[in-house]
C-alpha angles and dihedrals in degrees: 000000000000117000111247109144116056126186116208113202110189133130095216114087088205094057093043089054093045094051091038088056094047092048095044091050088050089055099256126138107236136202126176142209127190098208145023092242112100093001093119089063088051094049092051091050098042100036097208119199090221140013125210105201132195120209108210107061135134114266112007112017125223094261090055095046090044091054093048094052093046092053096046108093091212093054108026095098092061106101118231125203113193112221106190142151087226098102102171117120089235090059092049092050092046090051093052090047088057091059105271115146094210142001127218125186121223132279085060116218105225096215091047091050092050092046092051090050091049090052092054091047 
C-alpha cells in the first residue's frame, strides 16, 4: 500500500514545520502531534500510513510510544521512522528494537527522508 498519510510526532514546533514542509512538497498528507501522550488515540482515529517519531518529548517518550504501537495488533503494521537528535548507535539499535523500521538523526536530510519513505511504500 503506498504511503499517503504521515503523522509527525515531535514536541518542537520548528521541527514539525520543517518535516511537514518536506512531506507536503513530496505530495504527502500530513498531520502532527506535539507529544507522545494521547497519540495512540489519534493514530487509531486518523489511521496514518507512516509515523515519524521524535524521541525526547514531555510525557511519554518516542521509545515508549513506538513500543506501544508495535505491540498493538490494530496498529503494528504502521511503519515508524524515528527522527531524533539522539545520534548514538545504541539509541538507533534501541529504537529499532522497540519496533521502528528506520532511524534518522537530526538535522534530517530531506532527500534521505523521502527516499526512506519511498522504500517503505
